[in-house]
C-alpha positions in Angstrom: 125.2 10.2 -116.1 124.3 6.3 -116.0 121.1 4.1 -116.3 121.0 1.1 -114.0 118.2 -1.5 -114.7 117.4 -3.8 -112.0 115.7 -7.5 -112.8 112.7 -8.9 -110.7 115.2 -11.2 -108.9 117.2 -8.1 -108.2 114.5 -6.6 -106.3 112.7 -9.9 -105.4 112.2 -9.3 -101.7 112.5 -6.5 -99.3 116.3 -7.7 -98.0 117.0 -7.6 -101.8 115.3 -4.3 -102.4 117.5 -2.5 -99.2 120.5 -4.3 -100.9 119.2 -2.8 -104.6 119.5 0.5 -102.5 123.0 0.2 -101.4 124.0 0.1 -105.0 122.2 3.0 -106.4 123.0 6.0 -103.9 125.8 7.8 -104.0 125.7 9.2 -107.4 122.9 11.1 -109.9 121.7 8.1 -112.1 118.2 7.0 -113.7 117.2 3.4 -111.8 115.0 1.3 -114.0 113.0 -1.4 -111.8 111.3 -4.3 -113.1 108.3 -5.8 -111.1 109.2 -7.8 -108.1 109.8 -11.5 -109.3 106.7 -14.0 -109.4 104.5 -10.5 -109.8 104.3 -10.8 -113.5 103.1 -14.0 -113.4 100.7 -13.8 -110.9 99.0 -10.8 -112.9 99.2 -12.8 -116.1 97.1 -15.7 -114.0 94.7 -13.6 -112.8 94.2 -11.9 -116.5 93.8 -15.4 -117.4 91.1 -15.8 -115.1 89.2 -12.7 -116.4 89.4 -13.7 -119.9 87.3 -16.6 -118.6 85.1 -14.9 -116.8 85.8 -16.3 -113.7 86.4 -13.0 -111.1 86.1 -15.5 -108.5 89.2 -16.9 -109.6 91.1 -13.6 -109.9 90.2 -12.3 -107.0 91.8 -15.2 -104.7 95.0 -14.8 -106.5 94.7 -10.7 -105.9 94.4 -11.0 -102.3 97.1 -13.8 -102.2 99.1 -11.3 -104.4 98.2 -8.0 -102.0 98.9 -10.4 -99.1 102.6 -10.7 -100.2 103.3 -7.4 -100.5 101.8 -6.1 -97.1 104.3 -8.8 -95.5 107.2 -6.9 -97.8 105.9 -3.6 -96.4 106.4 -4.8 -92.9 109.9 -5.6 -93.6 111.1 -3.2 -95.7 110.0 -0.2 -93.6 111.0 1.1 -90.1 108.9 4.1 -89.8 104.8 3.9 -89.1 104.6 7.1 -91.6 106.1 5.4 -94.6 104.5 1.8 -93.8 101.4 3.7 -94.0 102.4 5.2 -97.0 103.4 2.0 -98.8 100.2 0.4 -97.5 97.7 3.3 -99.6 100.2 2.6 -102.4 99.8 -1.1 -102.4 95.8 -0.5 -101.8 95.6 2.0 -104.7 96.7 -0.4 -107.2 95.3 -3.8 -106.1 91.7 -1.8 -105.8 92.5 -0.4 -109.4 93.0 -4.7 -110.5 89.8 -5.1 -108.8 87.7 -2.8 -111.0 88.3 -5.1 -114.1 86.6 -8.1 -112.4 83.2 -6.3 -112.9 83.5 -5.2 -116.7 84.6 -6.6 -120.0 87.9 -8.1 -120.3 90.2 -7.4 -123.5 93.4 -7.4 -124.4 93.7 -3.5 -123.4 92.8 -4.0 -120.0 95.2 -6.8 -119.6 98.1 -4.6 -120.4 96.8 -2.4 -117.5 96.8 -5.0 -115.4 100.6 -6.2 -116.4 101.5 -2.7 -116.0 101.0 -2.9 -112.0 104.0 -4.7 -111.3 106.3 -2.2 -112.6 104.3 0.9 -110.9 104.2 -0.8 -107.7 108.0 -1.9 -107.3 109.2 1.3 -108.4 106.7 3.2 -106.0 107.6 1.0 -103.0 111.8 1.8 -103.8 110.9 5.5 -104.3 109.5 5.7 -100.8 111.9 3.5 -99.1 114.6 5.7 -100.6 113.0 8.9 -99.3 112.7 7.2 -95.6 116.5 6.7 -95.9 116.8 10.6 -96.6 117.4 10.1 -100.1 116.2 12.9 -102.7 114.9 10.6 -105.2 112.0 11.1 -107.7 109.9 9.0 -109.3 109.7 9.3 -113.1 106.2 7.7 -114.5 107.4 5.9 -117.6 104.2 6.4 -119.1 104.9 10.1 -119.3 107.5 9.4 -121.8 108.2 5.9 -122.8 105.6 5.2 -126.4 105.6 3.3 -129.2 104.6 4.5 -132.9 101.7 3.3 -135.1 104.4 0.2 -136.1 104.7 -0.7 -132.0 108.2 0.2 -132.1 109.9 2.8 -129.8 109.3 6.2 -130.7 112.9 7.3 -129.8 112.3 11.4 -130.8 109.5 11.3 -128.2 111.0 9.4 -125.6 114.0 12.0 -125.7 111.9 15.4 -125.9 109.6 14.3 -123.0 112.1 12.6 -120.7 114.8 15.3 -120.9 111.9 18.0 -119.9 111.0 15.4 -116.9 114.7 15.3 -115.9 114.9 19.2 -116.0 112.1 19.9 -113.6 114.0 18.0 -111.2 117.5 19.4 -111.2 118.2 19.1 -107.4 117.1 15.1 -107.4 119.5 13.3 -105.9 118.5 9.9 -107.6 115.7 9.4 -110.4 113.4 6.0 -110.4 111.5 4.8 -113.2 109.8 1.7 -114.5 111.1 -0.7 -116.9 109.0 -2.8 -119.6 105.8 -0.3 -120.0 105.0 2.3 -122.4 102.1 4.1 -123.6 101.1 3.0 -127.6 100.6 5.8 -130.2 97.0 6.1 -129.3 97.8 6.6 -125.8 97.0 3.5 -124.2 98.9 1.9 -121.8 101.1 -0.9 -123.4 104.0 -3.0 -123.3 107.5 -3.8 -124.5 107.2 -7.4 -124.0 108.4 -9.9 -122.0 112.1 -9.0 -121.2 111.2 -5.4 -121.9 112.9 -3.3 -119.0 115.8 -4.3 -120.5 115.1 -2.5 -124.1 113.6 0.6 -121.7 117.1 0.9 -120.2 118.8 0.8 -123.8 116.0 3.4 -124.6 116.8 5.5 -121.8 120.7 5.6 -121.9 120.4 6.8 -126.1 117.7 9.1 -125.1 119.9 11.0 -122.5 123.1 10.2 -123.9 124.1 7.8 -120.6 127.9 7.6 -119.9 127.2 3.5 -119.2 124.2 1.5 -118.9 124.6 -1.5 -116.3 122.4 -4.5 -116.2 121.7 -5.6 -113.3 120.7 -9.5 -112.7 121.3 -12.6 -110.4 124.3 -13.6 -112.5 127.9 -12.3 -112.7 127.8 -11.6 -116.4 127.5 -13.5 -120.0 129.2 -16.8 -119.2 131.4 -19.2 -121.9 128.6 -21.7 -121.5 125.5 -22.6 -120.1 125.7 -23.3 -116.1 122.1 -24.9 -116.1 124.5 -28.1 -117.6 128.0 -27.7 -117.4 129.9 -27.2 -114.5 132.9 -24.4 -113.7 131.7 -22.0 -116.2 133.3 -18.7 -116.0 132.0 -15.0 -117.1 133.2 -13.4 -120.4 135.0 -10.0 -119.4 134.5 -8.3 -123.1 132.2 -8.6 -125.5 131.8 -6.6 -128.8 127.8 -6.0 -129.1 127.3 -8.0 -132.2 128.8 -11.1 -130.5 126.3 -9.9 -127.0 123.6 -9.8 -129.7 124.2 -13.4 -131.1 124.4 -15.0 -127.4 121.1 -13.3 -126.5 119.2 -14.5 -129.7 120.7 -18.2 -129.3 120.1 -18.6 -125.0 122.1 -16.3 -123.1 118.8 -15.6 -120.4 120.8 -12.8 -118.9 120.3 -10.5 -121.6 117.1 -9.8 -124.0 118.1 -9.9 -127.6 116.7 -6.5 -129.0 117.8 -4.5 -125.8 121.2 -3.4 -126.6 120.9 -2.1 -130.1 119.6 1.3 -129.1 123.1 1.4 -126.9 124.9 -0.1 -130.0 123.7 2.5 -132.6 125.1 5.4 -129.9 128.0 3.6 -129.0 126.7 3.6 -125.3 128.9 0.8 -123.5 126.6 -1.9 -121.7 127.9 -3.7 -118.2 126.1 -6.7 -116.9 126.6 -7.1 -113.4 125.4 -9.4 -110.4 123.3 -7.8 -107.6 124.5 -11.0 -105.6 128.0 -10.1 -106.0 128.2 -6.6 -106.8 132.2 -6.7 -106.7 132.2 -8.8 -109.4 133.6 -7.1 -112.8 131.0 -9.1 -114.8 130.7 -8.5 -118.6 131.4 -5.5 -120.6 129.6 -4.8 -124.1 130.9 -2.4 -126.3 131.7 -1.3 -130.0 135.2 -1.3 -129.0 135.9 -4.8 -128.1 137.7 -6.6 -131.0 135.0 -9.1 -132.4 136.1 -12.8 -132.3 138.8 -12.3 -129.9 136.7 -13.7 -127.0 135.5 -17.3 -126.9 132.0 -17.5 -125.7 130.2 -20.6 -126.8 126.2 -20.5 -125.2 123.8 -23.6 -125.4 120.0 -22.2 -126.8 116.8 -24.6 -125.9 116.5 -26.2 -128.5 120.3 -27.9 -128.8 119.6 -28.1 -124.6 116.6 -30.4 -125.1 118.6 -32.0 -128.0 121.7 -33.1 -125.9 119.8 -33.7 -122.7 119.4 -37.3 -123.1 122.8 -37.7 -123.8 123.9 -35.9 -120.4 121.5 -37.6 -118.6 123.1 -41.2 -119.5 126.5 -40.2 -119.2 125.9 -38.6 -115.4 124.0 -42.0 -114.6 126.9 -43.9 -116.0 130.0 -41.7 -114.5 127.9 -39.9 -111.5 129.5 -36.9 -112.4 128.6 -33.6 -114.6 130.6 -32.9 -117.5 133.4 -30.6 -118.1 133.4 -27.8 -120.2 135.4 -29.5 -122.7 134.1 -32.9 -122.2 130.6 -31.2 -123.0 131.8 -29.4 -126.5 133.3 -32.8 -127.4 130.1 -34.7 -126.7 128.6 -32.0 -128.5 130.9 -32.1 -131.8 130.4 -36.0 -131.9 126.9 -36.1 -131.4 126.7 -33.4 -134.4 129.4 -35.6 -136.6 127.1 -38.5 -135.8 124.0 -36.8 -136.8 125.5 -35.4 -140.1 126.7 -38.9 -141.4 123.6 -40.8 -140.4 121.8 -37.8 -142.6 124.5 -38.4 -145.3 123.7 -42.3 -145.2 120.1 -41.7 -145.6 120.6 -39.0 -148.4 122.9 -41.3 -150.3 120.4 -44.5 -149.9 117.6 -42.7 -151.1 119.8 -41.5 -154.1 120.5 -44.8 -154.6 116.9 -46.1 -154.5 116.3 -43.5 -157.5 118.9 -44.7 -159.4 118.3 -48.4 -159.1 114.3 -47.2 -159.9 115.4 -45.2 -163.2 117.4 -48.2 -164.2 114.2 -50.6 -163.7 111.7 -48.0 -165.6 114.5 -47.6 -168.3 114.7 -51.3 -168.8 110.6 -51.9 -168.9 110.3 -49.2 -171.6 113.2 -51.0 -173.7 111.8 -54.4 -173.5 108.2 -52.9 -174.1 109.4 -50.9 -177.3 109.5 -53.9 -180.0 106.0 -55.6 -179.3 104.6 -51.8 -179.6 106.2 -51.3 -182.9 105.2 -54.9 -184.2 101.7 -54.2 -183.3 101.3 -50.8 -184.7 103.0 -51.9 -188.2 100.9 -55.2 -188.7 97.0 -53.7 -187.8 97.2 -51.2 -190.9 98.1 -54.0 -193.3 95.5 -56.1 -191.9 92.8 -53.9 -192.3 94.1 -53.4 -196.4 93.9 -56.7 -196.9 90.2 -57.2 -195.4 
């Protein structure tokens, strides 16, 4: 059994949901879904209004988001029966969100609000699969995904509860579940933080001993450069877990830094694939790949900001984007220039310290004879007096 995770962009519209449905049918796997793109941001906005005791502002965003979903329903389902079921699903969740506009709003309520995005997307996908004749089963993440008192995932609990839920549906063709959301050690609704859907997939894969974990996004794997600022980048086909973790930590947006640790510890390969180009091989991350054999050069946010002016000046002067080679050379040149400036500054500081030391030493030597003479004469004068 494999675990397939699809991000918000992959399920960001009715048409994309239909595309994902085609990708996931045919094998008995577990599918992990994020909220539809833009939903979590809207839920955060709603929460901000409620923190500020502005229910009118919150209701305006709630109504706008609800109408967006009703539009998706008309595009996604073909029968009146399933359109009605989907509308009831949407009404249930948005009515629940509206209840928080009337009471005290705290961090606990916010986490409940933020969980609605994943609950809605998985409910809609499961209904669509059922309409298409697929015997899919919705497994609520809130029934098995839990963190301990240190806010860390509880792998023993997760495995015990998830395996039990799967055994209850042995005739199912497919399992649908939520990423990102969980319960904490006290049973309250919580989450694995932003980007946590990748973590969910990895934890689920570890719990069931999955054959493979697939992370589907809108780019075909990790690239050997940052496509935001460098043209003609290409995906890296094979990476070791440690290399992938470093790239994720230092700016590879496709992968959440912590998500691959459970997979690594349980020796489960992770494949990064592109929902928009499902035929592309993507990137395979495993313990089998020999470290150091693959050149992967990623750009962090900090580095991106540092060289932004340099890139803009280059493009303005030459009216074209940098090639990978030119970009790397530019970074090296800039790094050398900065290192030289730092060295010169440090050397100048050291020189100033030496000069100051010499001045102090000279001043002490000039003052010493006068001090001795005055000290010697004073007692004599007092004696003869």
